[in-house]
N, C-alpha and C positions, 0 to 999 in steps of 0.2 A: 445810427449818428446821423449819415449821412441822409436819409430824409428829413430830419427833426432840423439839420443845418439846411435843408432847401427852402423847409414851410417858414425860417425868420425872415420880417419881414423887412429887417434894419439891417441888416448879413447886406456888406459893400459886395455889390458882383467883379469876379474877378480876385478874391481875398485868397490868399493863398493859406489850409488851415492844414496841421499835421493832425493825420488820424493815425493811433497805434497804442499799444498797451503803454510806453513811456521807460520798457523795460528794454533794456541787451538785447539785439537778438544774434547771435553768432549766426552767419549767411549759410557754412556750411553745415550748422543744425537742420534750418530751413533752408535748403535745398534736400537735406539727407529726409524733413519729413513730407516734404511733399514727394519726393519716392516712393516713399514708402505706402505710401495713400494709394498712390498708381501704380506700385508694383514694378518699378521698374528699377531700382538701386544696382542693379547690374550694368546697366547704364550707363553708370560716372564712374570720372577717372579723377580725380580731384589733382593727381600727382601727374596728370597728361603735359600741365603748366604749372614753370615755377612760379611760384608766389613773387611777385613784387612790391618791393615797400611800399610805394601808393597807394597800394590795394589796399582796399575799407575789410576786413577782416568780422567785422560787426557793425552794426545799425543803430540807431535809439531814435525815435520819434519824439521831439521837442512838440509834447501835449498842451505846453503851460496854457496855448493862447484857447486851444478847444475846449479846455475844462474852465477857463472865463465866462464863456461862453453858452456853455451847455450844464455845467457844472460836473460832478461827481459821474463818473461812466460803469456799467457793466463790462468787467470782463471777459471774455470767451480765450481759452486758452488754443495756442496756436496748433495742435491735434484736431480739437472739437472746432475750429472756424476753419480747416481746410477739408473737415468733413461734412461741413455746413456747406461750404459750397462746391465739394463734390454733387453731391447729394443735390443741388441746384443744377448744376450742369449737368446731369444724368438727365433730371427731370423735363430738361429744354432739349435735348436731342432727341 
């Protein structure tokens, strides 16, 4: 997606475009997914700090502008995306 956007000649420089699935993601589940891939779940302690009412528990990207620019996108699951990122990172190391 990033490569596709970078190749568009009429896209304004500095324009902010959210990239994501558009589906809500619980932050705790996101962190747990990363920890599972890295095999370090034991390092997490979610109860170490009390949750504050102003903190978000989930995130969702507004992808409406992205979809307007490039149309439908192929979605990758969180697990598959993390694995691909980990594979690419270890190849570079």
